[in-house]
Every structure is written in C-alpha cells, then in structure tokens.
C-alpha positions in Angstrom: -7.0 -19.3 18.9 -5.0 -18.2 15.5 -6.9 -18.1 12.2 -4.8 -20.7 9.6 -5.3 -18.4 6.5 -5.4 -20.7 2.7 -4.8 -19.2 -1.0 -8.3 -18.8 -2.0 -8.0 -17.2 -5.7 -5.5 -14.9 -7.9 -6.1 -12.1 -10.8 -4.3 -12.0 -13.4 -2.9 -8.4 -13.6 -1.8 -6.4 -17.4 2.0 -5.8 -15.5 4.2 -7.8 -13.3 5.4 -4.2 -12.1 1.7 -3.7 -10.0 3.4 -1.1 -7.1 0.6 -0.3 -5.4 -3.2 -1.3 -3.9 -5.7 -1.0 -2.4 -9.2 -2.2 -1.3 -12.6 -0.3 -3.1 -15.7 -0.7 -0.7 -18.3 -1.3 -2.0 -22.0 -0.7 -1.3 -23.5 -3.7 -2.2 -20.4 -5.6 -1.9 -21.4 -9.9 -1.6 -18.9 -12.2 -1.4 -17.9 -12.7 -4.9 -18.5 -8.4 -5.8 -15.2 -7.0 -4.2 -13.1 -4.4 -6.3 -9.1 -3.5 -6.3 -7.7 -0.4 -7.6 -3.6 -0.6 -8.4 -0.8 0.5 -10.4 2.2 0.0 -11.9 4.7 0.6 -14.6 2.0 0.4 -17.0 1.0 4.1 -16.7 -2.7 3.4 -15.6 -4.8 3.0 -12.3 -7.0 -0.2 -13.0 -10.2 -1.3 -10.9 -10.6 -4.6 -11.4 -12.9 -7.4 -9.3 -13.9 -11.0 -8.6 -16.9 -12.7 -9.7 -18.9 -10.3 -12.1 -16.9 -7.2 -11.4 -15.6 -5.8 -14.8 -12.2 -4.0 -14.7 -12.2 -0.2 -15.3 -9.2 1.9 -16.3 -8.1 5.3 -15.9 -5.7 6.8 -18.1 -3.9 10.4 -17.7 -0.4 9.5 -15.9 2.8 10.0 -18.1 4.6 8.0 -16.0 4.2 4.9 -13.8 1.9 5.1 -11.0 3.6 4.5 -7.6 0.9 5.0 -5.4 -3.3 4.5 -5.4 -5.8 5.4 -2.3 -9.9 5.1 -1.8 -11.5 8.7 -0.4 -14.5 7.6 2.4 -16.9 8.2 -0.3 -15.8 4.9 -1.9 -15.9 6.7 -5.3 -12.9 8.8 -5.4 -9.5 8.0 -6.3 -6.4 9.8 -6.2 -2.8 8.6 -7.9 0.5 9.9 -7.8 2.8 8.7 -10.5 6.7 9.4 -11.8 5.6 12.3 -13.7 5.2 14.0 -9.9 1.6 14.5 -10.2 -1.5 13.7 -8.1 -4.8 12.9 -9.9 -7.9 12.5 -8.7 -10.5 10.2 -10.5 -14.0 10.1 -9.9 -17.0 8.5 -12.1 -14.7 7.4 -14.8 -12.4 10.3 -15.6 -10.1 12.8 -13.9 -11.1 15.9 -12.2 -8.2 17.4 -10.5 -4.4 17.2 -11.4 -1.8 18.4 -8.7 1.3 19.4 -9.3 2.6 21.1 -7.2 5.9 18.0 -6.1 7.3 19.7 -9.4 5.6 17.2 -12.2 4.5 18.5 -15.2 2.0 17.4 -17.9 3.9 18.5 -20.7 6.3 16.1 -21.9 8.7 16.8 -24.5 7.5 16.5 -28.6 7.4 12.8 -30.3 10.0 11.8 -32.7 12.7 14.7 -31.4 16.3 13.8 -29.8 15.1 15.8 -26.6 11.7 13.2 -26.0 14.0 10.0 -26.9 16.4 11.2 -24.3 13.4 12.2 -21.9 11.4 8.6 -22.5 15.0 6.9 -21.2 15.3 9.0 -18.5 11.9 8.5 -17.6 12.1 4.9 -17.8 15.1 4.7 -15.8 13.6 6.5 -13.3 10.6 4.8 -12.9 12.2 1.9 -11.8 14.7 3.1 -9.4 11.5 4.4 -8.1 10.0 1.0 -8.5 12.8 -0.5 -6.8 12.8 2.4 -3.7 8.9 0.8 -3.7 9.1 -2.9 -2.7 12.4 -1.9 -0.7 15.9 -1.8 -3.1 18.0 0.0 -2.0 19.6 1.0 -5.0 18.8 4.3 -7.0 19.3 5.8 -9.9 21.4 9.4 -10.2 18.8 11.9 -10.8 20.4 13.5 -13.9 18.2 15.2 -15.6 15.4 18.5 -15.1 13.4 17.0 -17.5 12.2 14.2 -15.3 10.1 15.6 -12.6 9.9 14.5 -8.9 8.4 11.6 -8.6 5.1 11.1 -6.1 5.5 8.1 -4.1 2.6 8.3 -1.8 -0.9 9.4 -1.3 -3.4 9.3 1.6 -6.9 10.2 2.3 -7.7 11.1 5.3 -10.5 8.8 7.2 -13.3 11.5 7.5 -12.5 14.9 6.5 -11.7 14.6 2.9 -8.2 16.0 3.2 -5.3 13.7 1.1 -1.8 13.7 2.1 1.0 13.4 -0.8 4.7 12.6 -0.7 7.6 12.4 -3.1 11.1 12.1 -4.7 11.0 16.6 -4.1 11.3 15.2 -0.5 8.0 17.2 0.6 4.7 15.7 2.4 1.8 17.7 1.4 -1.6 18.1 3.2 -4.1 19.3 0.6 -7.6 20.5 1.5 -11.0 21.9 0.0 -14.6 21.1 -0.7 -14.4 20.9 -4.2 -11.2 21.5 -5.6 -8.0 20.6 -3.0 -5.7 23.0 -2.6 -2.4 23.5 -0.3 -2.9 23.1 3.0 0.2 22.8 4.3 3.7 21.7 3.6 6.3 19.5 5.5 9.7 19.5 4.2 12.0 17.8 6.8 12.9 14.5 5.2 16.8 14.7 4.2 15.8 12.2 0.8 13.2 11.0 -1.1 9.3 10.7 0.7 8.5 6.6 0.2 4.9 6.7 2.2 2.3 8.4 4.2 -0.7 7.4 6.2 -2.8 9.2 8.0 -4.0 7.1 11.7 -7.3 5.7 12.5 -8.6 8.6 14.3 -7.5 10.7 12.2 -5.1 13.1 14.3 -1.7 12.0 13.1 -0.2 12.1 10.0 2.9 9.4 9.4 5.7 9.5 6.3 9.0 7.9 5.6 12.0 8.1 3.6 15.2 7.4 2.2 16.6 8.8 5.1 15.4 6.3 7.5 13.6 8.5 9.6 9.5 8.6 10.8 7.8 11.8 11.2 4.5 12.2 13.1 2.7 15.1 12.4 0.6 16.2 14.9 -1.4 19.3 15.1 0.8 21.2 12.7 4.1 20.0 14.1 6.9 17.1 13.2 7.9 14.5 15.4 11.4 12.8 14.7 11.5 9.3 15.1 14.6 7.3 15.9 16.3 7.3 12.5 17.7 4.1 11.0 20.6 4.0 9.0 18.3 1.8 6.6 15.1 3.2 4.4 12.3 3.5 5.1 9.3 1.8 2.8 6.4 1.7 4.1 4.6 2.9 7.4 1.2 1.7 8.9 -0.9 3.3 11.9 -2.3 0.2 14.0 -6.1 0.4 14.4 -5.7 1.9 17.7 -3.8 4.9 16.8 -1.6 4.2 19.2 1.7 2.0 17.7 2.9 2.4 14.4 4.9 -0.3 12.1 7.9 0.8 10.0 8.8 -1.9 7.2 12.6 -1.3 6.6 14.9 -1.9 3.7 17.0 -4.7 6.0 14.0 -6.8 6.0 13.0 -5.9 9.2 9.5 -4.5 10.6 9.8 -2.1 13.6 7.1 -0.9 16.0 6.8 2.5 17.5 4.2 3.6 20.5 3.3 6.8 18.8 5.3 9.7 20.4 8.0 7.0 22.0 11.4 7.5 20.5 13.1 3.5 20.1 11.2 0.8 19.0 8.7 -1.0 21.1 9.2 -4.4 19.1 11.1 -5.9 16.1 10.6 -7.8 13.9 12.7 -10.2 10.9 10.5 -10.6 8.0 13.7 -12.1 6.1 16.0 -12.0 4.0 15.7 -8.7 1.6 14.0 -5.9 1.8 10.4 -5.6 3.4 8.5 -3.5 1.2 4.5 -3.3 2.5 2.4 -3.7 5.3 -0.9 -3.8 6.7 -2.9 -3.3 9.9 -6.1 -5.5 10.6 -8.2 -7.4 13.3 -6.0 -10.8 13.2 -2.6 -8.9 13.3 0.0 -7.1 11.3 0.9 -8.6 7.6 4.1 -8.0 6.2 5.4 -8.6 2.3 8.5 -8.0 0.8 11.7 -9.6 -1.2 11.8 -12.6 0.2 8.7 -13.8 -1.4 6.6 -14.3 1.6 3.4 -12.6 3.3 4.3 -13.0 7.2 1.5 -12.5 9.8 2.8 -11.2 13.2 1.0 -10.4 16.9 2.9 -7.1 17.7 1.9 -7.5 21.4 4.1 -11.4 21.9 6.3 -10.4 18.9 5.6 -13.4 17.1 5.1 -14.7 14.0 1.7 -16.4 13.6 2.0 -17.6 10.1 3.8 -17.4 7.1 2.5 -17.6 3.2 5.0 -18.6 0.2 3.6 -16.0 -1.9 5.7 -17.3 -4.8 7.5 -14.3 -6.0 7.9 -10.6 -4.5 5.8 -9.0 -3.3 4.8 -5.5 -3.8 1.9 -3.7 -1.9 -0.9 -5.5 0.5 -4.1 -5.1 1.8 -6.9 -6.4 3.7 -10.3 -6.5 2.6 -13.4 -5.0 4.3 -14.4 -7.2 8.0 -11.2 -8.4 7.6 -12.8 -11.2 6.0 -9.6 -11.5 3.2 -5.9 -10.8 2.7 -4.7 -9.8 -0.7 -1.2 -9.0 -2.2 0.1 -8.0 -5.8 3.5 -10.4 -6.9 5.7 -9.5 -9.3 4.8 -12.6 -11.4 2.1 -10.3 -12.7 -0.8 -11.6 -10.1 -3.3 -10.2 -7.5 -3.3 -12.9 -4.8 -6.1 -13.4 -2.1 -6.2 -15.8 1.0 -9.1 -16.4 3.1 -9.1 -18.1 6.7 -9.3 -21.7 6.3 -12.5 -23.1 7.8 -12.3 -25.0 11.1 -12.4 -29.6 10.5 -13.9 -31.6 13.5 -11.8 -33.1 15.3 -11.6 -36.8 15.6 -13.0 -36.9 18.9 -15.8 -34.4 17.9 -16.4 -36.5 14.9 -16.7 -39.6 17.0 -19.5 -38.0 19.6 -21.5 -36.3 16.6 -21.3 -40.7 15.3 -22.6 -41.4 18.5 -25.3 -38.7 19.1 -26.9 -40.1 15.4 -29.9 -41.4 15.8 -31.4 -43.8 13.4 -35.1 -43.3 13.6 -35.9 -46.3 11.2 -35.9 -48.1 14.4 -38.5 -46.7 16.3 -40.9 -47.1 13.0 
C-alpha cells in the first residue's frame, strides 16, 4: 500500500540559494527536535532545527558552500566550497582545513583592483557552480588563476571515518586518519568537473559523477567506468542494499544502474529541465529538479508513486531518521518538510464502528 505525503511545515532560510542539505542525527531527537545542515551562496554552513532548536552558523569559507555532510559520530560536519577548501567542523569551530583540491585560504587584499577583479570572477564562478549543482547545463569559463577549483561534493564513510570529496579539478580524493585527516588516495579519471560523490551503505564502494556524463564506481582501489551519457551527472546515490545506484542527469532523466553493470536498468523521466538531487529511503527513490516538483518512484517497477509540487526549483532533498519525513531546499529560500498523510477511515469502516457502538445508558 502506497503512502500519500502531505506538506507539514516550512523553515525560512537566509538565502534563496541553499544548494546543499543533509539531516543531522540527534541522540535525543524527538518529534519536534530535528536538525538540518545546509549551505549556500551566503558562504556559511548553517544548522537549523524545528521546535525549540536554535540555529547555529559556521563562518570560515571564503566563497559559497556547495556541499555538506555529517559524520557517523553525529557531531562532525564536513563542508566544501567555492574557495576550493574542505573544512571540518566540530563543537562550534573549524578543526581542520583541507586544500588538496587547489584551494587557497588567502585572498587578495581588500580595496585593490586585484581584489575587485577576484570578487567579480569568484561571484561569476559561484553562480556557475550553483547552476551546475542544481542541474543547469551552462558553465562559466575559468579565466583566472586567482579563483581556485571549487569543491562540489563531500561524503563521510558510513562507519570508518573516511571522507570523500570531489571538485572542479576533476579529482576525487579519499581522506583518512584518526585525528587529522590526510590524503589516502586521489582519483583523477574524470574528464570534466566532478559534481557528486557517494558511499554505498555497506561502505565497500564509492561512486562519483561529473560533467563528463560518466558515473564511476571505485571498488578496492580500482575505477569502474559506467556507461557515459552526453549530459552531466548532477547527483548519484546508492540504494539501501548497495546493489543499485541512481543517477540524476541534466536532461531531466534519472537512470538506475545495477552496480557492476554497464547499462541502465531503469530510466525514469523526472520532467522538463535538469534533475538536481536524489534520495533513497524505505518508501522508494526521491528526485527533485528544475520542474519545481519532488517525485517519489518505485524503481523496481519503474513507476511514479507520487509527484509533489514544491512551488520553486528544488536544489537538494534528504530524509529524516526512520524515514518519517522528507525535506528539500527550494529556490524560494525555504526548507520544506513533508510527512506521510494519516489514513482516514473509509465510510464502510465508519458505519461498522457506529453499529458496534453500544449505548450503556439503556442498561442502567
């Protein structure tokens, strides 16, 4: 029996371009106490919540924040930004900065012509990567060495504490270490910018997708080339059983591959415009995009279960603990939350219940 989802609440954000979103698990999480981590063009990593949860902001990126991920310890956050840096946040402060993607924490001195030129080019590149992050095909040419390659994706390993990151330098880096993270391996097989990285739930495989239209699965240190498409890959996600991988393409199509296979097992038409984000949960596969809709699929049957109108372009989508809610950031500057609709008793059940109701007053 399929579940019908209905709109629950909205959380107003500080920017209309909240590019990335993830759910932060809470050990004391209750129905009205959930935390969401998001980043966008305000150069800030923000933690917002429902109920009485106060919002927290982490400042430190010199450009927009394109990716966020929460570690298995439920306390550590990784973020990647347009400054080419990966930052690790814990207990309200930045504990480590990783810059192997070519980033630099040093910007031109304010007030100089170089600083103004750097700012204009950085903003232009920020908009270009933001468009790519939500599925736009247009790309701004990189004409300045002052602006480093952006970090567009970060993902924590589900159990080992490793971190994967991808960026516009066409590389995928795996970081590891007990306290301080260090480069374990660097993959440079993509022919264009890397847009997304994802670990399988079992932790044995790492996948990445990019503007070259190729999905690569790294297993035991080797890169397996998936079947390439002419459209950019905006997002990729493993299924809960780690046997399938769903990929969102800039042509508005979601393709589901069998891990280890070369051709698409299922092709789902999300709608007009690019498909920007994906999320698996126990109800199926969710996709969002520029058609201003959030769609739930049954990948096994290749059928659409429900299509929800978001009212604005969908940038990112995530599922809360226990798959109790589905949430998404949209261009209207909101974090929207949906819950399963409570089933109402049918007229037949209501009539049967009325017949079974006994008036005890007649026995007194």
